[in-house]
N, C-alpha and C positions, 0 to 999 in steps of 0.2 A: 117239432116240439110245441107244447101248449103251455101258455102262462095264464093262470086263472085270475080273472079280474072280477071280483065279486061273484056273480052267479054265472057269468058267461066266459067260455075259454077264448083266448086271443091267440091266433096262430102265428108262429114264427118259423122261418126257414130252418131246416135241420142243421145247416152249417153255421147258424148264428152263434155268437158267444153269449147270448142272453140266457139267463137261467133263473129258476124260481128262487125267491128269497123271502123268508117269512119275517114279518114284523109283528110285534105285539101292539094292540090298540093303545094309543097314547104316547108311543115312542116318537122321539124327535131325532132328525138327522139332516145333514147337509147334502144336497144332491144337485146335479146339473141336468137340465132338460136337453137330451140329445136329439130327440126327434118328436114331432107332434103327429098324432093319428086322429082319425075321426072319433066322434062321441066322447070328447074330452079325455082321450087316452094319450099317454106320452111314454116315451122310452126315457127312463131316468138312470143316470150313472151316479153311484154312491160307493165310495170306498173300494173301487176296483170291480164292482158288481154292476151289471146292467140288467134292468128288469122293467117290465111294462106295468103301468099303474094308472089308476083313474084319478083325475084331478077334479077338485071342487070348482076351480075357476081357471079360465084360459091363461096360459103363461107363455113366455117368449123362449124359443129354442136358443140354446147356447148360453143361457144365463144360469147362475148358481143361486139356489134358494134354500131356506130353512123350511123343512116340511114336518108335519105331525100326522101320524096315522090316526084316522077317525073311522068310526063305524056309522054308516048312513044307510038306513033301510036294508040292513043285512049285508051291505057291501063295505069292504075296506077301501077307503079312499085316502088321498094325500091332501091335507089342508096346508096351504101356503101360509107360513107365519110371517116371514119377511124375506127380503132379498139379502143374500149373504154379502158381508163386507168384502170388498175387492182388494183391500189393503193389508190382508193377513190377520185382521182383528175379527176372528170368526165369531166370538161371542158378544161383540159390542152391541149389535142390533137385537140379539136374541135375549140377553139377560133381563132387560127391562120388561119384556113381554112375559117372562116367567116370574116377574116380581122378585128377582134375586139381586143382591148387592153387586154393583159393577166393579168389584175389587179385582186385584191381580190374580188371586187364587182361583176364583170362579171363571174368569176370562181364560186363564191358562188351561183349566180343566176342559172347558167347552172347545177350545181351539185344539187341544191334544186329541180329543175324541173325534172331532170333525175331520182332522187330517187323516185319521186312520179309518174313517167310515164306520165308526161304532155308534149305533143308536143308543139313546138314553131317554129317561123321563125327567120331568121337572123335579120329582121327589129324589131321583138318583143324584142329580146335580146338587140339590139343597143338602142332602145328607153327606155325600162325599166331599163337597166343598168345605163343610164344617170340620170333617175329620182331617182334611189336608192342612188345615191351619195349625195342627199340633204335630205335624210331621217335620222333622228337622231338614230333610232333603226332599224338596218339592219334586225333583225329577223322579226319584224312586217312588214317591207317592202317586204321581201321575201314571207311571208305568204299571203299578199295582192296581190302580182303579180301572185302567183300560183292560187289563188282563181279567179282572174280576167280572166286568160286564161282558167281555167277549166270550169268556168261557161259560157264562150263564150261572155263575155262583149267586147265591142270595145276597142282596145288597144290605149287609148288616155290618155294624162296626166291628163285631167279633171276627167275622170272616176277613174284612179288610185288614185288621190288625194282625191276624194270623198269617195271611199271605205276605204282608209287608215284612213280618219277622222272619219268615222262611227265606226271603231273598236278601236279608241284610248281610253286610260284609263282615260282621263279627263272627268268627269261627266258633263252632260248638265247644271245642276244648277250652277256649278262652272264657266263654260263658260259664262253663263248669268250674274253672279256676276262680272266677269271680264269686260264684255261689259258695264255693268251699271256704274262701277267705271270710266272707260275711257270716257264715255259720260258725266258724271257729271263734269269731269275736263275740258271739252271743252266748246265751245260757245253754248249757249242755244237757238238754232234755233227751229222753229216750228216742223221740222222733228225730232230733238233730243228729244224735250219734248214728242212727240207722242211715240217714241221708249221707253223712260223711263217709261211712263205711262203703256205701254203694258208689260214691264218687271215686273213692280210692280204687275200687274194683274196675270202674270204667277207665281209670288212668293206667291200670296195669295191662301189660301185654305179654307177648311171647318173644323170647330171644331169637327164635327161629324165624327167618324171613323166607318162607316157602309159600307156594300157592295154597297148600292144604292148611297151613297155619293161618294164612290171611283169611281163608274161607271160614274157618272155625271162629276166628276173632270177630269177623264181621257179623256172623250169625249170633254170637254171644252178645255183642254190643247192641244189636237191634232189639234183642229180647230184654236186656237190662234197662235200656232207655225207654222201652214201652211204646215203640213206634206204631205197633199194631195191636196194642193191649186191648183197647175197647172192641176192636173187630173180633179178636179172639174170644172175649167174653160173650159178645153178641151171637157168635156161632157156636157157643157151647164148648170152646176149647178148654179141656181140662188141664192143659199144661200152661195156661195163661199165667197162673200164680206160682208155677214151679220155680223154686229158688227164691221165693219172696216177691214182694210187690216191686214193680219196676219204678224207674226214676219218675216218670210222669205221674204215676198214681200217688207217690209219696209227695211230690211237689203240689199237686192239687189238694191233698189233705192238709199240707202246711198252710196253703193260702186260705183254705176254708176255715181253718181254726185260728188264723191270724197269728201263727207262731213265728218265732225267730225275730230278728231285727228288721227294720224297714228295708235296709240294704239287702238283706237275705230274701225278703218277700219280693222286692223289685227284680232281683236276679232270677228268682224262681219263676215269676210271672213271664219274664222275657224268654226263658227256656220253654215254658209251657206253650206260649204263643208260637214259638219256632216249631215245636213238634206238631201243634195243631195245623200249622201251615203246610208241613210236609204231608200230613194225612189228607188234607184237602187236595193237594196236588196229585195224590195217588188215587183219587176217586175215579171210577170208570167213566170214560168220556167217548161214547160211541164205539166205533170199530177199533179204536186204538186205546191201549192201556198204558198209563205213564206211572212209574214209581220213582219218586225222587227222595233221596235221603242224605243227611249229613251227619256223620258220626265221628267221634274221636278214635284214633288208632295209636297203638304204641308198638315200637320195634326197638329192642335192644336199648332201652332207657331213653329212647327218642319218641317224644309225643308229637303227633300231627293231627291234621283234620282231613277227613276224606269226604268228597262230594260225589255222589253217584246218581246217575239217572238211567233208568231202563225204559225203553219205549218199544212196544210190540203190538202186533195185530191180535185180535180176538177172532176165533173161529165162530161159526154159526151157533154152536152149542155153548159158547162162552169161554171155552178153553183157550189158553195162550197158544199161538202159532209160533213154534220154535224155529220155523224156517225163515222168518223175517223179523228182525229186531235191530235196535240201536242201543249200544251201551256206552255210557260216558263215565269216565273215572278221573277225578281231579285230586291231586295230592301236592302238598308243599313239603318236599323231602329235604333231608339234611344236605345231601351232596348234589342231587339233581335239581334242587330248588322247585320252582313251580313246574309241575308236569301235568299235561292233559293227554289222556288216552281215549281215542274214539274208535269204537269197533262197530262196523256195520255188517249185518248178516242179510244177504239176499239169496233166497233159495238154497240156504245152507253153505253159501260161499262167503268166506269171511275176509274182510279187508280192514286193516288197522292203520291208524295215523297216530303217531306220538309227537307231541309238541313239548319242548323243554328248553330251559335256559342253559342246560349243560352242553358244553361244546364236545364234539367228538362222540356223541351218543350213538350214532349209527354203527361205528366200529366196535363200541363196547357191547352193543346188543347182538351183533351179528352171530357170535358163537352160540347163542341161545335159540336162534330161529329154527334150526332143524328139530329141536325138541318140542318147540311150540307147534310146528306144523304136524308132527307125529301125534302129539297129544290131542289136537283138534280132529285129526283124522280118525283116531280111536273112538271119538264121541260122534262121528258121523258128519263132521264139518271139513271143508277144504279151505286152506289158507291161500288166498290169491296174491296178496301183496301186503308189505309193511312199509309205510312211508314215514318220513321224519321231517320235522320242521321246527322252526324257532318259536318259542312261546311268545305270544303277542298280548298286550293289555286288552282286556275285553274279550279274549278268546273263550273264556269259560261261559260268560253270559251268552255269547252267540251260539256256542255249542249246545247249551242247555235249553235253547228255544225249542218249543214243541214242534216236532216234525209233522208234516202233512201226511195224508195217507193216499196212496195211489192204488189202482187196481192190482198192481203187482207186488205191493208190499209197502214198506215205509219209504216215503220220498226222502232222499238223502240231501235235498237242497235245504241248507240251514240259513 
């Protein structure tokens, strides 16, 4: 294997765990010098990755430093900024050099990114640190910031706010109820009445609880909420406006015109940000496509909130590979309470895990398994097993973490 250092390749044994890793010029990260080589070259460990790099000054093996990538005579080199703090205060020595305030928010941000090996720039820290001061839950803000940088999203306040809203704990159905109440308290304009009518439609459901009824309701709710409205317009989808403008388009119009009460505009902005975040999470990312959505569902006068994530491989031509995917479905049901369904597909072999707070779920589901197996077989899939477990706090967040990609499909290690 060859690691390219500037203009010259540096040879590494084929069995080594060293691999190439691309940094952008000006990025800062925390790394440990694993081994020193001739010509000011070193093996650096950062965030679980090992790579060879050119150093500007000789350093000591075994020590942890803050580095910045710099371009010197056409070569990318590592400039040592300072020795990293050994007492867990990762940003203590670095913040003064970046001329940033040594407050808790900035220190927490730098430490969080350093622990995960995520590189950043001075401008990234300055901007994100300012946004984090307005986030009620710092832990959620740090997680969102790290995700934004790691996934290569543009570092902008709009992207940060949308990703943060997508991951918030307030369900979509509760946000819609809040918007409905705020609109009802204000002036009843044509725009307001149109929004209220659409919210009532989103709250309506089908009394039948069947697979086909659920499929149709999900499809209808996605269209009415406008999850992919802009994408449809961009690709010339003539059905994008079928049945009237979706919720997102109406909310954007309300915000642009400054209509409704302040409470209504605040609720509308929160929903728009949440929908924007879901669209960002559905953007193509290399070989794996992720689609994440949260929609309100109704069954026999019972309203709930559904969270779904689909992750699958893309073939060379860009088409989805139906042989390998992972589907996660989360519901808070009236009788089964919080329920998480994880379905893994590997080479068209399906395994399902159901986690719920409902006792005796396995015995209740057992009579339906033959029909499930037959239904999958008719569509070209084989059911291998169905496992059951108790729903645990944090299970949804863990399951919705983006899976890695292996050469054989979606890596199921979550």
